[in-house]
C-alpha positions as CSV (number, residue, x, y, z in Angstrom):
1,M,-9.3,0.7,14.6
2,D,-6.7,2.6,16.6
3,E,-7.3,6.4,16.5
4,N,-3.5,7.0,16.5
5,L,-2.9,5.1,13.2
6,P,-2.8,7.1,10.0
7,K,-5.8,7.0,7.7
8,S,-3.7,6.9,4.6
9,I,-0.1,6.1,3.7
10,E,2.2,6.0,0.7
11,I,4.5,3.0,0.7
12,E,7.0,1.3,-1.6
13,G,7.7,-2.4,-2.0
14,S,9.6,-4.7,-4.3
15,T,6.3,-5.6,-5.9
16,V,2.8,-4.1,-5.7
17,E,1.7,-7.1,-3.6
18,D,4.7,-6.6,-1.2
19,A,3.8,-2.9,-0.8
20,I,0.1,-3.8,-0.1
21,N,1.1,-6.3,2.6
22,K,3.4,-3.8,4.2
23,A,0.7,-1.1,4.3
24,L,-1.9,-3.5,5.7
25,K,0.5,-4.4,8.6
26,L,1.2,-0.7,9.3
27,L,-2.5,0.2,9.2
28,K,-3.6,-2.9,11.1
29,A,-6.3,-3.4,8.5
30,T,-7.6,-6.1,6.1
31,R,-7.7,-5.7,2.3
32,D,-11.5,-5.3,2.6
33,E,-11.1,-2.2,4.9
34,V,-8.9,-0.2,2.6
35,L,-8.8,1.5,-0.8
36,I,-5.6,0.9,-2.8
37,K,-4.2,3.2,-5.5
38,I,-1.2,2.1,-7.5
39,V,1.1,5.1,-8.1
40,C,3.6,3.1,-10.1
41,E,4.4,-0.6,-10.6
42,E,7.8,-2.0,-10.0
43,K,10.3,-2.0,-12.9
44,K,13.1,-4.5,-13.1
45,G,16.6,-3.6,-14.2
46,L,17.9,-5.4,-17.3
47,F,19.9,-8.5,-16.3
48,G,20.0,-7.3,-12.7
49,M,21.7,-4.0,-13.7
50,E,20.8,-0.6,-12.3
51,G,17.4,0.8,-13.2
52,E,15.2,-1.3,-10.8
53,K,12.4,0.8,-9.3
54,P,10.1,-0.3,-6.5
55,A,6.3,-0.3,-6.7
56,K,4.6,2.6,-5.0
57,I,1.1,2.7,-3.7
58,I,-1.3,4.8,-1.6
59,V,-3.5,2.9,0.8
60,S,-6.4,4.6,2.6
61,I,-8.8,3.3,5.2
62,K,-12.4,3.2,3.9
63,E,-14.9,5.4,5.7
64,K,-17.2,3.3,7.8
65,D,-20.9,3.7,7.1
66,K,-22.4,5.5,10.2
67,N,-25.8,3.9,9.7
68,T,-24.6,0.4,10.5
């Protein structure tokens, strides 16, 4: 992994899955290499009206085991 990349990021997306995919691209990591914490899931506005809120997650790189 690149030392210049952040070890943890908070990111929003239209859905939780969208936010996860964005974070994985930014961290240049796979899903197996990260821990994902959902801060809040997306909320849709009623009939497309205002009130829609994006999903927000925190994604952190897992610590590698130094014995392997």
